[in-house]
C-alpha positions in Angstrom: 18.7 27.1 1.8 16.3 25.1 4.0 16.1 21.3 3.7 13.8 18.7 5.0 13.7 14.9 4.5 10.7 13.4 6.2 11.2 10.2 8.1 8.5 7.6 8.8 8.1 4.2 10.5 5.2 3.5 8.2 6.4 0.8 5.7 4.4 2.2 2.8 5.7 5.7 3.5 9.3 4.4 3.6 8.9 3.7 -0.2 9.2 7.4 -0.8 11.9 10.1 -0.3 10.4 13.5 0.5 12.5 16.6 0.0 11.7 20.3 0.3 14.2 23.1 -0.6 13.8 26.8 -0.3 16.4 28.3 -2.7 18.8 30.7 -1.0 18.2 34.4 -1.8 21.8 34.7 -3.0 21.5 31.8 -5.5 22.3 32.8 -9.1 20.0 31.4 -11.9 20.6 27.7 -12.6 18.8 24.9 -14.4 16.6 22.9 -12.1 18.2 19.5 -13.0 21.7 20.9 -12.4 20.7 22.5 -9.1 19.2 19.2 -7.8 22.2 17.2 -8.9 24.3 19.4 -6.6 21.9 19.5 -3.7 20.4 16.0 -3.4 22.9 13.3 -2.5 22.9 9.8 -4.1 20.3 10.8 -6.8 21.3 10.1 -10.4 20.6 12.5 -13.3 18.2 9.8 -14.6 16.2 9.8 -11.4 15.9 13.5 -11.4 14.8 13.6 -15.1 12.2 10.8 -14.4 11.0 12.8 -11.4 10.6 16.0 -13.5 8.8 14.1 -16.3 6.5 12.4 -13.9 5.7 15.8 -12.2 7.0 14.3 -8.9 9.5 17.2 -8.8 7.7 20.6 -8.6 8.7 24.2 -8.2 6.3 26.5 -6.2 3.8 23.6 -6.5 3.9 23.7 -10.3 5.2 21.1 -12.8 8.2 22.5 -14.7 10.8 21.3 -17.2 14.4 20.4 -16.4 15.5 23.6 -18.1 13.6 25.8 -15.7 16.0 28.2 -14.2 15.5 28.4 -10.4 15.3 31.8 -8.7 15.9 32.9 -5.1 13.1 31.8 -2.7 11.7 29.2 -5.1 10.3 26.2 -3.2 11.3 22.9 -4.7 9.6 19.7 -3.6 10.5 16.1 -4.5 8.5 12.9 -3.9 10.8 10.2 -5.4 10.4 6.5 -5.1 12.8 4.8 -2.7 12.4 1.1 -3.2 14.3 -1.2 -0.8 17.7 -2.2 -2.3 19.3 -5.5 -1.5 21.7 -7.0 -4.0 21.7 -10.2 -2.1 18.1 -11.1 -2.8 17.9 -14.5 -4.4 15.8 -15.0 -7.5 13.4 -17.8 -6.9 11.2 -19.5 -9.5 7.9 -19.0 -7.6 4.7 -19.1 -9.5 3.0 -15.7 -9.7 -0.7 -14.9 -10.5 0.0 -12.1 -12.9 -3.3 -10.7 -14.2 -1.8 -8.1 -16.5 1.6 -7.2 -17.8 3.1 -4.8 -20.4 6.5 -3.1 -20.9 5.9 -0.6 -18.1 4.3 -2.6 -15.3 2.6 -5.7 -14.1 -0.3 -6.4 -11.8 0.1 -9.4 -9.5 -2.6 -11.1 -7.4 -0.8 -11.9 -4.2 -2.0 -15.0 -2.2 -2.5 -14.8 1.5 0.5 -16.1 3.4 3.1 -14.6 1.1 5.4 -11.9 2.5 5.9 -9.0 0.1 9.5 -8.1 0.9 12.4 -10.1 2.6 12.9 -9.3 6.2 14.1 -11.0 9.4 12.5 -14.4 9.5 11.4 -14.2 5.8 14.5 -14.1 3.6 13.1 -16.4 0.9 9.7 -17.3 -0.6 8.6 -13.6 -0.7 6.9 -11.8 -3.6 10.2 -9.9 -4.2 12.1 -13.1 -4.6 9.6 -14.2 -7.2 9.7 -10.8 -8.9 13.5 -10.8 -9.1 13.3 -14.1 -11.0 10.5 -13.0 -13.2 12.1 -9.6 -14.1 15.8 -10.6 -14.0 16.2 -10.1 -17.8 15.1 -6.5 -17.8 17.8 -4.0 -18.8 17.0 -1.9 -15.7 18.4 -4.7 -13.5 22.0 -3.9 -14.3 25.2 -4.2 -12.3 23.5 -6.4 -9.8 21.3 -3.6 -8.7 18.0 -5.5 -8.1 15.1 -3.1 -7.4 11.7 -4.6 -8.1 9.4 -1.6 -8.5 7.2 -1.9 -5.5 5.4 1.3 -4.7 3.0 -0.1 -2.1 2.5 -3.2 0.0 -0.1 -5.4 1.6 0.2 -7.5 4.7 1.4 -11.1 4.6 -2.1 -12.5 5.4 -4.0 -10.1 3.1 -4.6 -11.3 -0.4 -5.1 -9.3 -3.5 -3.7 -6.8 -6.1 -0.3 -5.1 -6.2 1.1 -3.0 -9.0 4.8 -3.5 -9.8 6.8 -1.0 -12.0 9.2 -2.4 -14.6 11.0 0.8 -15.5 12.4 3.6 -13.5 10.0 6.1 -15.0 7.0 3.9 -14.3 8.2 3.6 -10.8 8.4 7.4 -10.3 5.1 8.0 -12.1 3.2 5.5 -10.0 4.9 6.6 -6.8 3.7 10.1 -7.4 0.1 8.9 -7.6 0.4 7.0 -4.3 2.0 10.0 -2.7 -0.9 12.2 -3.9 -3.5 9.6 -2.9 -5.0 9.5 -6.4 -4.6 5.7 -6.7 -8.0 4.0 -6.3 -7.8 1.0 -4.0 -10.8 -1.1 -3.0 -10.7 -3.8 -0.4 -13.3 -6.4 0.6 -13.4 -7.2 4.3 -15.6 -9.3 6.7 -16.0 -7.6 10.1 -17.5 -8.7 13.3 -20.8 -7.1 14.3 -23.6 -5.4 12.5 -22.6 -1.9 11.4 -25.2 0.8 12.2 -24.8 2.7 9.0 -24.8 1.3 5.4 -21.9 3.6 4.6 -19.5 5.8 6.4 -16.0 7.2 6.9 -13.5 6.4 9.6 -10.7 8.8 10.4 -8.0 9.0 13.0 -4.2 9.2 13.4 -2.7 5.8 12.9 0.6 5.1 14.8 2.5 2.4 16.6 0.8 0.8 19.6 2.6 2.0 22.7 2.7 -1.5 24.2 3.4 -3.6 21.1 5.4 -1.9 18.3 4.4 -4.6 15.8 0.8 -3.4 16.1 -0.9 -0.1 15.2 -3.4 2.0 17.1 -5.7 5.0 16.4 -5.0 8.2 18.2 -6.7 11.6 18.4 -3.3 13.3 18.7 -1.6 14.1 15.4 1.8 13.8 17.2 1.2 10.1 17.8 0.3 9.0 14.3 -0.4 9.8 10.6 -3.7 11.0 9.3 -5.7 8.1 7.9 -9.1 8.0 6.1 -11.1 4.8 5.3 -14.4 5.0 3.4 -16.7 1.9 3.7 -20.0 0.5 2.3 -21.8 -2.5 3.7 -22.4 -5.0 0.9 -24.1 -7.9 2.9 -25.3 -8.4 6.4 -25.1 -11.8 8.0 -26.5 -10.9 11.5 -23.2 -11.3 13.4 -20.8 -10.3 10.7 -20.9 -7.8 7.7 -19.2 -8.0 4.3 -17.9 -4.5 3.5 -16.2 -2.6 0.7 -13.4 -0.2 1.8 -11.8 2.6 -0.3 -8.6 3.9 1.1 -7.9 7.6 0.9 -4.6 7.1 2.6 -2.3 4.1 2.9 -1.2 3.5 6.5 0.1 0.3 8.0 -2.8 -2.0 9.0 -5.2 0.9 8.2 -8.4 -1.0 7.6 -7.6 -3.5 10.3 -6.9 -1.0 13.0 -9.7 1.4 12.0 -12.4 -1.3 12.4 -10.8 -2.5 15.6 -11.1 1.0 16.9 -14.8 1.0 15.9 -15.2 -2.3 17.9 -15.8 -4.2 14.7 -12.4 -6.0 14.2 -11.9 -8.0 11.0 -13.1 -11.6 11.1 -10.1 -13.9 11.8 -7.6 -11.1 12.6 -5.5 -12.6 15.3 -3.5 -9.4 15.8 -6.5 -7.3 16.6 -8.8 -9.8 18.4 -10.9 -11.0 15.5 -9.9 -14.6 15.7 -12.3 -15.2 18.6 -16.1 -15.5 18.5 -17.1 -11.9 19.3 -20.8 -11.8 18.4 -23.5 -14.4 19.2 -23.6 -17.2 21.7 -20.3 -18.7 22.8 -21.8 -22.1 23.4 -24.0 -24.7 21.6 -24.6 -25.0 17.9 -23.7 -21.4 17.0 -20.3 -21.7 18.7 -19.5 -24.8 16.6 -20.7 -23.0 13.5 -18.7 -19.8 14.1 -15.5 -21.7 15.1 -15.8 -23.7 11.9 -16.1 -20.5 9.9 -13.0 -19.2 11.6 -11.2 -22.4 10.8 -12.1 -22.0 7.1 -10.5 -18.6 7.0 -7.6 -18.7 9.5 -6.4 -15.1 8.7 -7.8 -11.6 8.6 -10.7 -11.5 6.1 -9.2 -8.8 3.9 -8.7 -8.8 0.1 -7.3 -6.1 -2.1 -10.1 -6.4 -4.7 -9.4 -3.6 -7.2 -6.7 -1.1 -8.3 -7.1 1.9 -10.5 -4.5 4.5 -11.6 -3.2 6.5 -14.6 -1.0 4.4 -16.8 2.5 5.8 -17.0 2.8 5.4 -20.8 -0.7 6.0 -22.2 -1.7 8.5 -19.4 -5.1 6.9 -19.5 -7.0 5.6 -16.4 -6.8 1.8 -16.0 -8.7 -0.4 -13.6 -8.0 -4.0 -12.5 -10.2 -6.4 -10.6 -9.6 -9.7 -8.8 -11.8 -12.5 -7.5 -12.0 -13.3 -3.9 -9.8 -16.3 -2.9 -11.3 -19.7 -2.2 -11.0 -19.5 1.6 -12.8 -16.1 1.7 -15.5 -17.4 -0.7 -16.2 -20.5 1.4 -16.4 -18.5 4.6 -18.9 -16.1 3.0 -21.0 -19.0 1.7 -21.1 -20.5 5.2 -22.3 -17.2 6.6 -24.9 -16.7 3.8 -26.4 -20.1 4.6 -26.5 -19.3 8.3 -28.2 -15.9 7.7 -30.8 -17.4 5.3 -31.8 -19.9 8.0 
């Protein structure tokens, strides 16, 4: 039997466990669920069943039932959700902007400035602290095992939509869609400069910056990063900045931010990638005062997760959710519109 568990430093990729087995040639016929129970450590029978039902566990790249009897040389792949576990997370009564909720999931509109998951320097006040409080009466939160069903993340200073699973099956079903890149994610961003094309696609391998591990970079070498694809459309042009819409084909850390930095069009206000300085236009006089005032209105990267679309785990129908731009983003855009019209 061969076995592989992929390892990644990409925070979104860390939300999944990837396994691949090639069944030994001497293996006698055995039910798939029984085989996996003996060959995958720390995975409950319930997680295995959820994975099979959600088609996140496949044999020879086909969806099968738990009763499928494995044969020698069968290739078994698993893409199971692996949410961070921390029984010490404190439930905090923090107001959440929940735009939709049912028995399977909820959609939250995260404000800029809120960290998604507790980490060093941010052990409280996070989205997860708020979710633990909101979901603490769910039967899935048993025996002190607190696992808010996060299957993706957005940066602290990025605003917008996140989907949160409320059941183990919903978690597995949604995670499979993220893993397959079938989730539709649309972001609005304001970038420095006037893009040459009205629409385009940016590709490149996104990996850790060699000088600062907190930042990302774009490489030509696949050994240095993960394949990343961002599609964009210009929505409005304001001479020195453009409002764009981005659709993610992949979900890498800082993907939009680092892709446009690599294109020499960093996001407006993005301190990590140089966008918090006046990069286009005069750096003195009336324009300097105007541009600095616009940066002060939006003292973060101008990036908002605008919409989210996916197949619902219960109805198996496509659902789509939209959010409005936050106030700071709107006020900054209004300022640039007024400037452009003059």
